[in-house]
KEGU-477799 format. One record per residue: x, y, z of N, C-alpha, C, O in turn; residue in three letters. Coordinates in steps of 0.001 Angstrom, whole numbers, plus 500000, padded with zeros to 6 digits. Example, Ala and Ser with C-alpha at 12.3 -4.5 7.8 and 13.67 -1.06 7.14 Angstrom:
513190494310507800512300495500507800513200496700507800514236496681508465ALA/512850497750507080513670498940507140512900500030507870513409501138508039SER/
//
This chain:
407130439972620122407438439406618821406882440282617756407534440587616758UNK/405628440692617991404968441580617027405697442884616921405741443458615832UNK/406317443427618067407065444701618054408341444576617284408720445490616553UNK/409008443470617432410277443290616717410049443250615239410785443869614472UNK/408992442496614812408665442437613374408299443784612854408658444152611736UNK/407569444543613679407192445901613238408428446783613035408479447550612074UNK/409447446686613942410668447497613831411437447133612604411938448025611919UNK/411559445861612285412272445432611074411554445919609835412199446275608849UNK/410271445942609861409505446419608703409725447888608453409860448321607309UNK/409761448654609521410021450107609374411398450342608848411581451188607973UNK/412408449609609359413812449778608898413940449436607448414646450124606711UNK/413262448365607005413351447978605582412752449032604702413273449335603628UNK/411629449606605166410979450664604372411884451882604250411999452460603169UNK/412521452276605334413421453450605288414594453184604361415006454078603622UNK/415131451995604382416293451665603528415904451727602082416682452218601265UNK/414718451244601721414252451264600334414089452679599845414454453001598714UNK/413534453541600708413348454965600325414684455630600060414812456390599101UNK/415705455354600909417045455966600743417678455525599457418284456337598758UNK/417556454254599121418157453733597876417499454345596671418162454692595694UNK/416159454482596744415442455086595604415881456530595384416047456962594243UNK/416068457280596473416468458689596361417851458821595772418067459686594923UNK/418799457997596189420178458049595660420215457695594202420957458293593423UNK/419393456694593821419355456291592413418815457398591543419250457555590402UNK/417875458171592057417292459277591281418278460421591077418159461139590085UNK/419266460629591986420218461739591895421404461453590986422098462396590606UNK/421669460235590624422823459851589774422357459734588349421481458939588009UNK/423007460599587486422694460554586064423799459825585335424975460002585654UNK/423455459041584401424511458334583670425271459297582742424663460175582129UNK/426608459131582640427423459955581739427373459465580324427865460138579418UNK/426803458337580115426673457753578767425209457521578499424520456864579279UNK/424738458055577406423316457903577023423229456939575867423899457121574851UNK/422451455966576004422284454955574941420825454899574552419932454670575369UNK/420635455110573316419258454998572789419204453773571900419935453654570916UNK/418395452948572243418294451666571524416948451581570854415891451579571485UNK/417038451513569575415820451260568810415986449948568087417006449265568177UNK/415021449657567425415045448368566761416074448354565657415987449140564714UNK/417021447496565759418054447318564725419214448274564831420125448151564013UNK/419285449290565825420378450248565957420902450276567381420192450014568351UNK/422179450608567454422790450843568749423474452199568671424400452326567870UNK/423108453206569418423699454571569388424356454857570725423796454610571793UNK/425579455394570623426327455707571839426984457073571668427722457270570703UNK/426747458002572553427308459379572486428128459629573743427628459546574865UNK/429454459952573512430346460327574622430696461796574467431203462185573415UNK/430454462610575447430772464046575406431741464373576527431460464163577707UNK/432933464913576107433944465286577089434317466747576849434790467064575758UNK/434139467610577764434458469046577649435536469380578675435373469182579879UNK/436688469916578124437796470306579002438105471775578756438414472142577623UNK/438038472581579714438333474025579606439447474366580584439365474099581783UNK/440561475008579987441705475368580836442143476794580508442407477116579349UNK/442212477578581448442636478978581268443882479216582119443856479108583345UNK/445014479556581398446264479905582109446513481393581931446585481859580793UNK/446639482115582945446886483560582902448191483843583650448315483600584850UNK/449166484370582882450466484693583481450698486188583312450719486675582182UNK/450862486881584330451117488325584294452438488602585006452586488331586197UNK/453440489171584217454763489487584786454971490987584677454956491528583572UNK/455155491635585736455370493083585759456671493355586514456836492980587675UNK/457603494033585796458916494292586412459256495762586240459192496280585125UNK/459603496418587280460007497813587254461397497925587875461685497336588918UNK/462290498739587169463648498937587703463994500417587634463836501048586589UNK/464444500945588698464783502363588764466216502511589268466553502089590374UNK/467063503132588413468444503423588814468538504900589142468197505745588314UNK/468977505204590286469081506595590725470535506890591063471140506196591879UNK/471114507954590416472496508367590670472465509695591402471929510685590903UNK/473029509702592556473048510918593348474486511364593541475313510581594010UNK/474805512612593189476131513186593360476080514216594474475193515068594533UNK/477041514107595334477122515074596418478432515833596316479427515281595844UNK/478452517032596729479665517842596688479490519029595751478399519312595256UNK/480616519715595527480580520927594713480404520570593235480849519513592787UNK/479761521446592495479589521287591052480840521783590337481303522898590577UNK/481385520941589451482600521280588718482236521509587262481648520640586617UNK/482586522683586745482343523022585341483673523107584620484596523758585109UNK/483794522460583458485065522409582733484863522960581336483924522590580631UNK/485767523857580947485790524387579587487089523976578917488156524084579521UNK/487016523514577697488205523239576892488433524448575988487635524739575097UNK/489527525134576236489805526369575509491144526251574801492142525873575414UNK/491171526571573526492404526594572745492802528049572525492062528832571928UNK/493982528389573019494476529749572909495688529777571999496659529060572241UNK/495649530575570982496769530734570061497518531999570442496967533099570390UNK/498773531837570824499591532967571253500743533159570298501470532213569995UNK/500914534363569825502043534671568967503273534914569829503259535749570733UNK/504342534169569536505569534290570308506576535136569543506492535245568319UNK/507522535733570249508580536467569550509312535574568572509373534356568746UNK/509870536194567536510514535433566477511599534516566966511720533393566477UNK/512413534968567941513539534143568368513092532906569139513870531962569283UNK/511828532886569650511343531702570332510910530621569351510889529438569693UNK/510566531023568136510122530068567133511258529506566309511055528556565552UNK/512448530067566435513545529637565584514155528326566064513855527823567146UNK/515044527786565189515821526609565600516687526981566804517128528123566936UNK/516921526019567663517712526301568849518532525077569223518356523991568671UNK/519434525283570175520323524224570589521713524411569996522051525491569510UNK/522514523353570039523870523417569490523827523355567971522987522664567395UNK/524733524077567325524761524083565867526203524142565369527129524527566083UNK/526339523742564115527621523774563418527379524411562057526397524101561382UNK/528290525311561656528085526014560397529350526134559568530464526132560091UNK/529149526238558261530231526451557309529827527572556365528662527699555988UNK/530825528394555983530538529486555062531786529951554333532907529574554677UNK/531574530759553344532677531321552552532214532651551990531017532926551903UNK/533194533480551606532838534773551050534051535621550729535144535120550463UNK/533819536922550762534859537885550390535540538445551627534982538443552725UNK/536775538930551420537561539515552505538116540862552036538719540971550969UNK/537887541904552885538332543250552538539272543777553626538851543928554773UNK/540541544061553291541467544678554263541285546195554285540903546799553282UNK/541564546804555446541385548244555559542352548799556599542992548053557340UNK/542441550128556634543286550864557591544734550439557465545321550566556390UNK/545328549931558552546747549646558562547189548572557593548376548492557275UNK/546263547732557106546637546703556117545960546966554763546037546141553852UNK/545313548099554646544611548397553406545517548829552270545144548705551104UNK/546696549333552585547608549795551540548432548647550948548736548640549756UNK/548785547688551790549662546606551318548912545406550770549534544550550141UNK/547585545299550980546787544165550501545604544654549668545161545794549801UNK/545109543778548817543865544008548083542874542922548495543284541909549062UNK/541574543108548223540575542115548673540873540706548161541470540513547102UNK/540436539742548950540615538341548607539387537538549018538260538018548899UNK/539599536338549492538490535456549873538726534947551293539814535084551852UNK/537664534349551862537745533838553238536815532653553397535799532538552711UNK/537184531776554315536350530636554730536096530745556229536908531294556974UNK/534950530209556659534597530329558078533897529069558566533134528441557833UNK/534171528710559822533505527608560496532919528112561806533604528790562571UNK/531656527787562071530960528218563288530648527015564174530348525928563680UNK/530724527223565482530260526242566458529664527028567615530353527815568263UNK/528381526811567869527734527629568895526530526964569515526167525838569174UNK/525914527692570439524707527242571139523724528401571183524063529500571623UNK/522501528144570721521387529087570859520363528453571794519558527638571342UNK/520364528800573093519449528140574035517992528388573674517626529471573218UNK/517165527365573886515726527505573667515146528477574686515471528419575872UNK/514294529361574215513638530305575115514465531503575501514039532295576341UNK/515653531665574906516504532806575239517069533406573962517452532663573059UNK/517132534739573859517719535354572661519237535401572697519864535713571685UNK/519845535096573846521293535229574001521966533870573907521578532924574593UNK/522986533782573043523729532540572873525228532805572839525683533915573115UNK/525991531758572494527444531855572458527947531148571205527383530145570768UNK/529028531697570635529564531133569400531079531296569358531618532305569814UNK/531759530295568807533182530414568483533321530194566982532589529406566384UNK/534285530912566379534491530807564946535977530672564640536843531126565387UNK/536224530031563516537565529988562936537445530525561516536653530025560718UNK/538235531544561208538148532222559918539526532259559263540501532710559864UNK/539590531777558020540829531819557248540659532825556111539798532668555246UNK/541496533857556132541432534906555100542690534877554238543807534727554733UNK/542469535028552916543586535072551976543448536312551080542998536206549939UNK/543836537493551600543882538660550714545066538526549756545970537717549966UNK/545035539322548726546167539339547787547026540554548106546524541572548582UNK/548329540441547841549210541578548115549074542621547013548858542300545844UNK/549207543867547419549197544943546427550458544840545562551520544433546032UNK/550315545216544295551414545027543340552727545704543765553784545094543598UNK/552716546920544302554000547544544668554765546799545757555972546986545911UNK/554052545942546524554698545273547656554720543748547486554963543023548450UNK/554475543274546297554402541837546073555755541143546276555801539954546589UNK/556859541888546098558181541279546218558692541213547659559817540777547899UNK/557865541646548619558319541643550010558284540251550645558999539992551613UNK/557474539376550114557377538043550727556209537256550166555666537624549124UNK/555806536175550836554727535307550347553365535997550431553217537060551034UNK/552385535359549810551008535881549848550495535859551291550764534912552031UNK/549762536894551687549301536975553091548321535858553449547490535448552639UNK/548445535390554664547519534410555257547158534903556651548036535229557450UNK/545850534955556942545392535444558251544396534445558832543385534122558207UNK/544694533965560024543768533131560784543143533971561891543853534607562670UNK/541811533971561958541081534693563000540260533690563829539410532977563297UNK/540527533653565117539753532809566035539022533734567009539652534544567689UNK/537710533616567076536920534539567901535980533762568819535501532681568474UNK/535731534333569987534715533846570910533716534964571146534077536032571640UNK/532444534716570789531462535806570743530199535473571523529779534319571610UNK/529614536512572081528222536441572506527350536743571292527685537587570461UNK/526228536038571207525332536196570056523950536582570551523370535903571398UNK/523427537676570018522096538154570398521168538019569202521350538677568178UNK/520179537163569346519170537003568283518055538016568498517517538141569598UNK/517723538721567456516744539793567548515382539306567079515273538724566000UNK/514321539539567890512977539127567461512571539841566182512685541061566064UNK/512094539051565229511605539647563995510674538659563323511097537581562905UNK/509378539034563217508424538181562515508005536981563342508695536570564276UNK/506845536425562973506314535248563664505986534109562711505523533058563155UNK/506211534287561424505881533236560474506840532059560647508001532234561016UNK/506332530860560374507135529657560533508087529453559356509259529137559556UNK/507590529632558125508445529353556977507989530226555809506791530257555529UNK/508872530930555120510274531084555511510391532104556639509740533148556599UNK/511193531820557617511332532691558776512644533461558671513712532881558476UNK/512539534756558804513697535646558671514049536191560042513158536522560824UNK/515334536290560344515773536839561620517072537607561467517739537549560434UNK/517408538322562515518659539084562551519396538756563855518783538333564836UNK/520689538952563850521472538703565050522698539606565053523132540105564015UNK/523239539798566244524474540542566415525475539702567185525092538910568046UNK/526758539869566883527826539128567567528930540095567969529118541144567352UNK/529644539722569003530772540534569442531579539813570490531023539092571318UNK/532911540000570466533751539347571460535229539538571162535616540445570425UNK/536041538680571737537492538764571616537979537992570394537318537072569913UNK/539150538392569906539729537764568722541201537459568958541926538233569582UNK/541618536315568443543030535939568420543431535813566950542832535039566204UNK/544442536572566539544847536641565139546248536070564993547178536462565697UNK/546371535142564069547678534570563735547873534775562232547051534327561433UNK/548988535468561836549110535858560434550538535689559925551505535608560683UNK/550608535642558616551890535462557930551889536289556640550911536286555893UNK/552996536996556386553161537723555125552259538924554961552074539393553838UNK/551694539439556030550807540597555918551644541872555814552568542091556598UNK/551303542709554830551977543997554665551278545019555554550100545326555368UNK/552037545543556532551461546492557475552078547874557279553207548027556812UNK/551293548856557654551737550241557519552369550686558837551696550779559864UNK/553647550954558789554392551325559994554282552823560229554189553608559285UNK/554293553207561502554289554627561874555669555073562343555828556209562789UNK/556671554194562248557995554513562759559037554547561639560229554665561923UNK/558631554450560414559572554514559304560031555925559025559595556871559680UNK/560921556066558043561444557403557697560358558376557284560429559562557610UNK/559368557896556581558295558792556133557079558745557033556139559522556862UNK/557097557843557981555957557724558890554830556899558345553837556709559047UNK/554923556392557124553859555563556555554447554450555691553862554082554672UNK/555569553927556080556208552863555314555433551555555453554881551284556519UNK/555381550751554418554739549434554425555833548386554556556757548324553746UNK/555710547572555583556679546506555833555930545194555984554748545177556326UNK/556624544102555729555981542799555838556055542295557275557104542358557916UNK/554946541804557761554892541265559111555673539960559174555520539094558312UNK/556508539824560194557292538612560363558601538607559617559324537610559644UNK/558927539708558944560203539773558222560111539139556846559086538564556480UNK/561196539252556087561205538732554713560927537232554616560435536756553593UNK/561235536506555654560981535060555613559519534688555782559131533541555561UNK/558714535655556171557275535394556323556929534543557520556078533661557411UNK/557558534771558666557234534000559871555863534409560415555429535546560233UNK/555195533481561076553891533775561681554078534649562921555027534477563685UNK/553153535587563101553110536412564311551698536352564897550734536096564175UNK/551578536587566200550306536466566911549902537812567506550737538590567969UNK/548590538058567478548047539314568006546672539045568631546007538057568318UNK/546276539949569516544950539882570126544179541146569770544742542237569672UNK/542897540971569581542050542111569236540604541831569612540324541151570599UNK/539698542361568817538271542194569084537540542134567748538094542477566704UNK/536293541693567801535456541685566596534027542032566974533585541772568093UNK/533318542617566034531917542971566225531240542956564860531837543325563849UNK/529982542522564854529272542475563577527865541963563745527322541956564850UNK/527278541536562654525904541041562680525550540403561361526339540398560416UNK/524343539864561316523902539207560093522421538934560095521698539302561021UNK/521986538280559041520591537886558890520505536398558598521453535802558086UNK/519356535796558930519153534368558740517825534107558048516887534899558143UNK/517767532988557354516525532483556756516421531005557125517327530219556845UNK/515309530639557754515102529250558152514800528407556915513856528694556180UNK/515601527368556687515423526499555525514624525239555858514388524421554969UNK/514199525059557116513516523842557526514491522711557777515663522786557405UNK/513987521649558421514807520477558751516059520876559528517132520310559318UNK/515919521853560427516992522296561317518202522838560548519352522605560920UNK/517915523551559488518970524228558728518640525703558631517476526096558556UNK/519702526523558633519531527972558630520587528604557723521785528378557897UNK/520140529379556777521043530122555905521399531436556588520519532115557118UNK/522681531802556581523069533061557207523975533868556271524704533316555446UNK/523904535170556427524785536112555745525226537117556796524393537781557412UNK/526547537232557004527024538118558058528255538894557624529015538477556750UNK/528420540041558272529603540890558059530160541260559429529410541572560354UNK/531486541219559544532122541566560817533327542466560566533878542528559467UNK/533706543155561631534952543914561661535869543233562671535508543091563839UNK/537048542811562230538035542184563109539266543094563151539925543315562136UNK/539556543608564329540626544607564476541738544113565392541512543298566287UNK/542915544612565156544009544461566116544899545694566033544954546372565007UNK/545575545961567099546491547098567168547857546610567654547959545754568533UNK/548874547168567068550239546794567435551076548062567512550981548937566651UNK/551876548147568530552696549336568741553611549581567537554291548674567058UNK/553610550805567072554430551187565935553764550978564593554375551237563556UNK/552512550510564588551791550267563332550391550865563414549829551040564496UNK/549852551170562255548459551612562192547547550463562605547859549293562381UNK/546424550813563206545446549788563540544964549057562289544653549689561279UNK/544902547749562354544515546937561196543044546539561305542575546142562372UNK/542323546652560186540899546306560137540666545252559054541200545346557948UNK/539863544254559394539454543231558427537934543231558313537233543426559306UNK/537424543011557100535980542951556865535634541669556098535534541706554871UNK/535451540551556778534972539356556079533456539407555898532724539744556828UNK/532995539070554701531564538985554377531283537532554004531737537056552963UNK/530529536822554861530412535370554761528955534960554530528040535463555183UNK/528764534037553587527465533392553339527620531906553658528547531259553169UNK/526710531359554480526865529964554871525585529348555402524513529948555326UNK/525709528138555943524574527383556491524958526870557869526066526379558086UNK/524016526997558792524149526397560125523221525187560223522073525237559783UNK/523731524101560805522943522893561058522743522748562570523711522695563328UNK/521466522683563004521159522535564432520948521066564778520680520736565933UNK/
//
């Protein structure tokens, strides 16, 4: 009995010591000082927060080319071309007028007159050689000693020619050029006074086609040349001179010299 009481006494003593120790380790968070007539209460709350955000981003783009290295140069080259390459080209139509001079076998029976001309041709691009056909109407006047033989002379000349444009100059405007033409001619005429080689004197002048002035036809050739000036807007001023000849048995060879000023439209 005495042992049991002793054990309970020891346990109670140990429990009291433990409670006292725990009470000594706990501090109150609120301090109150009480004096006579006052009540003081102090609450202290401290909050500290540190946020640290660090963002680091690196980006590397790498372009790798494989294969041969290619080097490119942009070069502008100015080349002067022959004059005929810079001129108007293609199909064209032309009109002109001028003077007409008879010579040789028709020079005695006619005096100079006037003429009209129409051109239709092609000047290919990049080539100096072209083709042209013309229709020419000539009206010389009859010489006074032979005026009573018949009507006033009328001569139609139809020609088909090769045309050679000659290089000259490289300026764009005004551009000057030269050309030559030559080919076959078909002549249809009325009232032309021709010089016969079969008359009594060997140089008699007779009217072609008889007193009634009928039309007669002949074949011959023509050759000549001219110059051009570019007027812009696909127009070209030309001045040309040609020789148109025909020969007929029993007559002197007949020569015509039309001098024509006109415009070609391309």
